[in-house]
N, C-alpha and C positions, 0 to 999 in steps of 0.2 A: 598513555598510549600503548606502556608493553600489556597491560592490565586489558586493556579491549582487543587489543590482536588478541590472550590467551582466551578469551571471551567469545569471540569467535570463533576460533578457530575449534574448539570446544561443541561448540551448534552445529559449525556446519560435523564434525567427528560422531556427534550424539545421530543425527538425521541425514544422513546420507544415507541409511536405507530406506527409509521411508518409504510405503508404498506409495504412489499418485493417485488420486482422486481420482479413483472411476467412474465415468460416468456415461450417461446417453444421449448428446447432444439434440434430437429428438425431440424428446421427452421433455430435455428443459428448457425448448424454445414454447414448447406446447404451454408448461409451465408461468412461464415467463409474462406471463398478459398481467399479471400485477406488478413484475418492477418499470413497465414499460414510461409510467408516465414520470418516472423521477431518474432512471436509468438508460431513456430511451430505448427503442426496438429492438435493438442492436448493440447496447452496451453503450455507447457514446454519451455520454449525460448533458440533457443541452441545460441544462443549469449548472453552473461549474461548482456549488457549493456541493453536490452532489460526487462523489467521483465516476469516473470510467471504468467500466468494469471489464469491459473488450477487451482482448489477448494477456490479462492476466493472467495468473497461471489459476490451474484449477483447483490444487492443493489451497493456495491461499484463500480464494473466493471460500472456497469449501469451512475453513478453518476460521472465518470471520461471521457468515450466518451460524457456526454449530456455538460460536460465544454470542452472539448476542440472542440468541434460543436460552441457551445456557444464563443468561445474564453475567459475565464472564466483562464481555463487552454492553455498556444503553448504551442505548441512540431510541431519542419517543417516537424519531418514525421508523425503521428499520426492525425494533424488538420486538416489535407484534405482530410487523411483517415472517418473522422467524420462526413466532411460538409454533404457528402450527405445523410446520414444515416436518414431512419425514425425511431420514436419515438417506432416504434414495433421492427425493426431491431436494437438497443442500447438493447432493451431488453432479444430478442433470444437469438442476442448474449452473455450479461451477464447471460442467465441462460445456455448456451451451453456452455462455460469456465467455470462456478462454479461448473459443473457437472461433468467438469476433473479429473484423481486423480495425485497431486502435485509428482511430481519424488524431491524425497529427495535431499539437498547438502550437500557437508562437511567442516567447517568452518578450517579456517589455525589455528593451534596447538598453534602459539605465537602467538595470540592476545585474542584467548579465553578469558585466566583470566580476562582481562582488559577489554573487552565486557559484561561479563557475569552482571561482577559489577556495570556497569555502567546499562545494563537491567533491575536486579535483582531491586537497589540501587540506579540509580543514583550518583549525587554527590553533595552531602549534599555545601562542599565550593564553589562552580561557581553556584550553584540551579538548575542545571539539573537534570528534573525528571528523574527519570523511565520509562523503556519504557512499563512494568508488569502494571504497573495503566492500562492502552486503551489495548496495547496489546495481555492481558494474559501473565498467566503464562509459553503454552506453544507456544504464537505468532499467536493465533489464531485468534486474533483481535474481534470484536463483532459488528456481522449485522447489528443492531437496532439504535446502535450511529453511523455508518456507520465507524469504525474503523476496517480497512482491517486487513487479516491474512497476516505477515511478513513471517512465519514463512519459511523457506525454499527456500528465494528468493536469489536470487541473492547477491551476494553482492558490486557488481561494480556496480549493478538498486542501490542498497538499499545507498550505500555514496554518488552516482552521484543525490538520489530527496533529502538528509538530505545537502546536499552542499546546491540546489536550494533553501530550504527553508530557513536554514542559509543564503543566498544571497539573497532572496524576489524575484530571480526569477519564483520561484509556489509561488501562494497564494489561495490554493484553498482550504486552511483545514481549515478547523473548529474551527469558534473562535482562529483562527490564531496562535491555539495549538502548532503545529509541528513546524513552525518559532520562539516560544517565547522557546520548547524548544532547538532543534537545534543552534541558537544565540548562546547560551550559551555551545556548544561544540566546544575542540574544534578538527584537523582533528586527532587525537591521538584517539580521542578518537567516531569520526566518524567511523571513516578504523578499531577498535575492534567491535564495535557495530554491526558493516556489519559484519563483518564476523560471530559473532555469531550469527546473525538470519538467514545468510547463514544454519547455521548448526543445528537450534532450530528446532525439530520438537515431 
């Protein structure tokens, strides 16, 4: 646990002075026409396997678009969508989606107890760090450190993301922090914390 806290503290110090993504939300809205089918007109995706972008930190959206374009992060749908985007396009899209209001989700009642335990306290026995350390008590994340907002996110998407980190098919996390956390989580813990996140607001 001490090693994890040192890593988080180091990332926070190194990123505290990072510039925020500066984009034009109106231009981003105009550019978002190709995003609507998956992410919805206001960034609240209708399909739970695709993430909600509404209210997400613009620097985090920008980072992910850049990762899809560079190949650092791969997805059969998103990678080709990001390829033609210019830097300004990505900044504008980030500004637009971050300015939208997220529609809150509801957690599955049978998973809330375990999900809250993992989110707030982790699992000392298996070395799972608590989610609250990076994502905050309300799941709003930390923009300066590029820790995303996860509150209200679709459970299906959050569960897939955690399993992708655990299986190392997604590796664009800072200092491999998410890979390290997810590697120690059981399927039941992942499903429970994903449901808890969905209802967190």
